[in-house]
PyMOL CGO cylinders between C-alpha atoms (Angstrom):
from pymol import cmd
from pymol.cgo import CYLINDER

trace = [
    CYLINDER, 0.00, 0.00, 0.00, 1.42, 3.36, -1.00, 0.3, 1, 1, 1, 1, 1, 1,
    CYLINDER, 1.42, 3.36, -1.00, 2.29, 5.82, 1.77, 0.3, 1, 1, 1, 1, 1, 1,
    CYLINDER, 2.29, 5.82, 1.77, -0.06, 8.79, 1.94, 0.3, 1, 1, 1, 1, 1, 1,
    CYLINDER, -0.06, 8.79, 1.94, -3.06, 6.96, 0.46, 0.3, 1, 1, 1, 1, 1, 1,
    CYLINDER, -3.06, 6.96, 0.46, -6.33, 6.46, 2.34, 0.3, 1, 1, 1, 1, 1, 1,
    CYLINDER, -6.33, 6.46, 2.34, -8.24, 3.22, 2.88, 0.3, 1, 1, 1, 1, 1, 1,
    CYLINDER, -8.24, 3.22, 2.88, -11.64, 2.41, 4.38, 0.3, 1, 1, 1, 1, 1, 1,
    CYLINDER, -11.64, 2.41, 4.38, -12.17, -0.30, 7.01, 0.3, 1, 1, 1, 1, 1, 1,
    CYLINDER, -12.17, -0.30, 7.01, -15.44, -1.44, 8.54, 0.3, 1, 1, 1, 1, 1, 1,
    CYLINDER, -15.44, -1.44, 8.54, -16.51, -2.43, 12.03, 0.3, 1, 1, 1, 1, 1, 1,
    CYLINDER, -16.51, -2.43, 12.03, -19.52, -4.55, 12.94, 0.3, 1, 1, 1, 1, 1, 1,
    CYLINDER, -19.52, -4.55, 12.94, -21.54, -2.43, 15.39, 0.3, 1, 1, 1, 1, 1, 1,
    CYLINDER, -21.54, -2.43, 15.39, -22.83, -5.49, 17.29, 0.3, 1, 1, 1, 1, 1, 1,
    CYLINDER, -22.83, -5.49, 17.29, -19.54, -7.33, 17.77, 0.3, 1, 1, 1, 1, 1, 1,
    CYLINDER, -19.54, -7.33, 17.77, -16.91, -4.61, 17.41, 0.3, 1, 1, 1, 1, 1, 1,
    CYLINDER, -16.91, -4.61, 17.41, -14.99, -6.79, 14.96, 0.3, 1, 1, 1, 1, 1, 1,
    CYLINDER, -14.99, -6.79, 14.96, -13.17, -4.81, 12.26, 0.3, 1, 1, 1, 1, 1, 1,
    CYLINDER, -13.17, -4.81, 12.26, -12.22, -5.94, 8.77, 0.3, 1, 1, 1, 1, 1, 1,
    CYLINDER, -12.22, -5.94, 8.77, -11.13, -4.65, 5.41, 0.3, 1, 1, 1, 1, 1, 1,
    CYLINDER, -11.13, -4.65, 5.41, -11.11, -5.97, 1.88, 0.3, 1, 1, 1, 1, 1, 1,
    CYLINDER, -11.11, -5.97, 1.88, -8.33, -8.32, 0.77, 0.3, 1, 1, 1, 1, 1, 1,
    CYLINDER, -8.33, -8.32, 0.77, -7.44, -5.69, -1.82, 0.3, 1, 1, 1, 1, 1, 1,
    CYLINDER, -7.44, -5.69, -1.82, -8.63, -2.38, -0.36, 0.3, 1, 1, 1, 1, 1, 1,
    CYLINDER, -8.63, -2.38, -0.36, -9.03, 0.45, -2.87, 0.3, 1, 1, 1, 1, 1, 1,
    CYLINDER, -9.03, 0.45, -2.87, -6.45, 3.14, -2.17, 0.3, 1, 1, 1, 1, 1, 1,
    CYLINDER, -6.45, 3.14, -2.17, -7.93, 6.64, -2.29, 0.3, 1, 1, 1, 1, 1, 1,
    CYLINDER, -7.93, 6.64, -2.29, -5.72, 9.57, -3.25, 0.3, 1, 1, 1, 1, 1, 1,
    CYLINDER, -5.72, 9.57, -3.25, -7.55, 12.09, -1.06, 0.3, 1, 1, 1, 1, 1, 1,
    CYLINDER, -7.55, 12.09, -1.06, -9.28, 12.19, 2.29, 0.3, 1, 1, 1, 1, 1, 1,
    CYLINDER, -9.28, 12.19, 2.29, -12.36, 13.61, 0.58, 0.3, 1, 1, 1, 1, 1, 1,
    CYLINDER, -12.36, 13.61, 0.58, -12.62, 10.64, -1.79, 0.3, 1, 1, 1, 1, 1, 1,
    CYLINDER, -12.62, 10.64, -1.79, -12.17, 8.16, 1.07, 0.3, 1, 1, 1, 1, 1, 1,
    CYLINDER, -12.17, 8.16, 1.07, -14.83, 9.92, 3.16, 0.3, 1, 1, 1, 1, 1, 1,
    CYLINDER, -14.83, 9.92, 3.16, -17.25, 9.79, 0.24, 0.3, 1, 1, 1, 1, 1, 1,
    CYLINDER, -17.25, 9.79, 0.24, -16.64, 6.05, -0.09, 0.3, 1, 1, 1, 1, 1, 1,
    CYLINDER, -16.64, 6.05, -0.09, -17.10, 5.51, 3.66, 0.3, 1, 1, 1, 1, 1, 1,
    CYLINDER, -17.10, 5.51, 3.66, -20.40, 7.45, 3.54, 0.3, 1, 1, 1, 1, 1, 1,
    CYLINDER, -20.40, 7.45, 3.54, -21.62, 5.41, 0.56, 0.3, 1, 1, 1, 1, 1, 1,
    CYLINDER, -21.62, 5.41, 0.56, -20.76, 2.15, 2.29, 0.3, 1, 1, 1, 1, 1, 1,
    CYLINDER, -20.76, 2.15, 2.29, -22.41, 3.28, 5.56, 0.3, 1, 1, 1, 1, 1, 1,
    CYLINDER, -22.41, 3.28, 5.56, -25.65, 4.04, 3.71, 0.3, 1, 1, 1, 1, 1, 1,
    CYLINDER, -25.65, 4.04, 3.71, -25.62, 0.57, 2.14, 0.3, 1, 1, 1, 1, 1, 1,
    CYLINDER, -25.62, 0.57, 2.14, -24.60, -1.27, 5.35, 0.3, 1, 1, 1, 1, 1, 1,
    CYLINDER, -24.60, -1.27, 5.35, -26.31, 0.27, 8.41, 0.3, 1, 1, 1, 1, 1, 1,
    CYLINDER, -26.31, 0.27, 8.41, -25.12, -2.56, 10.66, 0.3, 1, 1, 1, 1, 1, 1,
    CYLINDER, -25.12, -2.56, 10.66, -21.51, -1.47, 10.17, 0.3, 1, 1, 1, 1, 1, 1,
    CYLINDER, -21.51, -1.47, 10.17, -19.52, 1.71, 10.70, 0.3, 1, 1, 1, 1, 1, 1,
    CYLINDER, -19.52, 1.71, 10.70, -16.74, 2.75, 8.34, 0.3, 1, 1, 1, 1, 1, 1,
    CYLINDER, -16.74, 2.75, 8.34, -13.44, 4.36, 9.26, 0.3, 1, 1, 1, 1, 1, 1,
    CYLINDER, -13.44, 4.36, 9.26, -11.01, 6.18, 6.99, 0.3, 1, 1, 1, 1, 1, 1,
    CYLINDER, -11.01, 6.18, 6.99, -7.34, 5.41, 7.66, 0.3, 1, 1, 1, 1, 1, 1,
    CYLINDER, -7.34, 5.41, 7.66, -4.25, 7.04, 6.17, 0.3, 1, 1, 1, 1, 1, 1,
    CYLINDER, -4.25, 7.04, 6.17, -1.26, 4.88, 5.28, 0.3, 1, 1, 1, 1, 1, 1,
    CYLINDER, -1.26, 4.88, 5.28, 1.71, 6.25, 7.20, 0.3, 1, 1, 1, 1, 1, 1,
    CYLINDER, 1.71, 6.25, 7.20, 4.31, 3.57, 6.55, 0.3, 1, 1, 1, 1, 1, 1,
    CYLINDER, 4.31, 3.57, 6.55, 4.71, -0.04, 5.50, 0.3, 1, 1, 1, 1, 1, 1,
    CYLINDER, 4.71, -0.04, 5.50, 7.13, -2.67, 6.80, 0.3, 1, 1, 1, 1, 1, 1,
    CYLINDER, 7.13, -2.67, 6.80, 8.22, -5.67, 4.75, 0.3, 1, 1, 1, 1, 1, 1,
    CYLINDER, 8.22, -5.67, 4.75, 10.96, -8.24, 4.45, 0.3, 1, 1, 1, 1, 1, 1,
    CYLINDER, 10.96, -8.24, 4.45, 12.76, -8.91, 1.16, 0.3, 1, 1, 1, 1, 1, 1,
    CYLINDER, 12.76, -8.91, 1.16, 13.38, -12.58, 1.81, 0.3, 1, 1, 1, 1, 1, 1,
    CYLINDER, 13.38, -12.58, 1.81, 12.80, -15.34, 4.32, 0.3, 1, 1, 1, 1, 1, 1,
    CYLINDER, 12.80, -15.34, 4.32, 15.87, -16.82, 6.00, 0.3, 1, 1, 1, 1, 1, 1,
    CYLINDER, 15.87, -16.82, 6.00, 15.63, -20.49, 6.93, 0.3, 1, 1, 1, 1, 1, 1,
    CYLINDER, 15.63, -20.49, 6.93, 17.82, -21.86, 9.76, 0.3, 1, 1, 1, 1, 1, 1,
]
cmd.load_cgo(trace, "trace")
């Protein structure tokens, strides 16, 4: 996920369990992400939607077996 992009995650209001898509759509602006969260909230009243900004990503280039 590219630093500076925005993604939308959802939380089940009844259980508090959060999730996001396997391949979340990266939004280039906060405004676009908020619009998507609002659209999803209208279609899924049992969930709430949160906009997150990607700050950094950690990864490993290779696995070392011992």
